[in-house]
N, C-alpha and C positions, 0 to 999 in steps of 0.2 A: 358503478361503485369502484373506488380506487383500491387497487390491490395492496394488501399489507404484506410485504415480503418478510421472510424470516432470514435475518442475516447473522451468521455465526461470527464470533471473534475468537481467533486462535489464542487461547488463554495459557500460553507457556511463559510469557514474559511481557512486560510493557504496560501501556496505559489502557487496560481492558475496560475499566469502569468509565473512563473519559470517552472512549470510542462508543460505548453503549449509550451514554447520555446523548451524544451528538447524533447517532443513528436514530434513536427514539424520537428526537426532535424533528427528524425527517420523516416520521410516520412509519418506521420499521419496527418489527419485533426483533429482539436480540437474544441470542443464547451463547453461552461459553462453549468452546470446542476444545476438548482434550483427548477424545477417543475417536477411533476411526468410524464407528457406527454413527456418531453425531454428525459426520459430514453428509450423511444421506438425508438428514432432516432439514437442511438449510437451502435457501435460494441464492445466497451469496456469502462471501467470506471476507473478513478484514484481517490482515496480518499486521499487528502493531509493530512499533519500534522495540528496541531492545539491543542485544548483542547478537549479531547475525550468526556467528559461529556457534554460540551457545544455543540459540534457537533451533538451528538445524540439527544439532546433536540431540536436543530434547525431543524434537519431532521424530527422530529415529528411535529413541528410547521408548516413546509412547506409541510406536508402530504407526505413525501418522504420515511419514514421508512419502511412501509409495501411494497410499490412498489420496493424499493431497494432490500429487502429480496426476493421478488418474482422473480425479474430479475436475481439475482445472483443464486438462487436455480434453475432457468431455464437455466443456462449455460452461462450467461454473463461474459466474462473475466473481472477481476477487480484486481487492484494493489493498496495497501494501504501503505503509508509511515508514520512512527511514530504513531500518533493518528489513522491514517488509518489502521495500523496493528492491533491496539486494536479493532477497529470497525469490522474488518473481523474475529476476533477470536471467537471461540465458547465459550471460558471460560476466565474470568478475575480474577487475584489475585490483592488484594489491590484496587479494584474499590470502588466507592462510593456506598452506600446502594441503591439497586435497579437499578444499572447501567445496561443498555441494550447494546446489540451489534447488528450489522447486521448479523454477523456470516458467516459461510461458510468454514473456515479453521479449521480443527480438531487440535486445539492447545490451550494451556493455556498460556496467556500473563500476565506478571507482570507489572502493570502500574507504570510509573515513577521509574522504577527499578534502573536506573543508577544515580538517584538523581534529584535535582531541576535545575532550569535554570543556577545557578552559577556553577553547576557541569558539564556543557556541555563540550564536548571534541571531539577530532578527533582520528580516529584509522584506521589502515589498515584492510581490510576485504577481504581475499581471496575468490573469487567466481568462481571456475573452470567452472561451468556450463555457466556462463556469458562470460567467456573468458578473457584473458589478465592478466596483473599484478594485484596484490591486489587492491581493490577499496579503495580510500581515502574517508572514510566515516565520515560524520558530525552528531554527536549525540546531540540532544537538548531535555532535559527532557524525555529521551528515555525509552521505555519499553524494555524488553527482553522476549524471549520465554522460559518459564519454561519447557514445555514438548510438544511433538507432537504425533499425532496418527500414525498408521502404513502407512497411505496413504500420509503422508506429507514428502516432500523432503527438507532437510536442504540445503540451497544455500550458507550460509555463517555464520561464527562465528567471533566475535570480537577478535583481537589479542592484543589490547592495551586498555588503559583507566583503570577505577577503578576495572573492573572485566573482566578477560580474558576467552576465550573459551565459552562465552555465545552465544546462537543462536540468530542471528539478521537478518536473511533473510531466507524465506521459500517459498515453492510453493506447492500447491495441485491442480493438474489438471489445470484449467483455472484461478486459483486464486493465487496471490503471494503478499508478503508483506516484507517490510524492516523496521527495527527499526530506521534507519537513513534517512537522507534527501539527496538523490542523486541529486535533482533539484538545490541544493545550490552549486554544483561544476560544472566545465566545462566538466566533464566526464559523457557522456550520455549513457553509456553501459546498465545500468539498464532499461532505457526507451526504448532503441533499443530492448532489450530482450523482454520487455512487448509488444511493438508494433508488433514484430514478432509473439508472442503468439496470439495476437488479429487477426493478418493477417491470421494465419493458421486456427484459429477457424472460421473465416469468410468464408474461402475457403472450409471448411468441410461442411458448411451448404447449 
């Protein structure tokens, strides 16, 4: 029998409903996460897009920041899109003074690297590990990955837009991130990939 993982969606900002629909299409059960105790009831976590500085402040206000760090350090699978990628990065370029992250992925991310809201664009992103044709990716005030450590796998690079060949999708163990918003398309392969990652982690424990 296939495991049905419970995947939380950090419900502070962003496309919570859209992520839930995509995860449910991948056979996962979803819950909204706003309180520390809710982190103990999930098998995996999605950190949506939004404004990274606002999201980290809200996480602190809701007493979620340290519990998030502890759960992720303890092996909780997590996927961050756009601002969620910034929050999972160990290092930020062009962040605001004192900007914190949750961390977990050994990478340096450049905040708002592709430009402001008016510079939003769409680009094909080949993702052989995910499978199928290049992913039609939507970038909105998107970051990119400047550099990664030895333990980080590059899942995809942008082929179009203002900057080509920039790293826009990564994975390190049970953590993954994309600079784009897969929840805004009808293509749920990224969510299926993450749900399978969570499922395997659950079965290993």
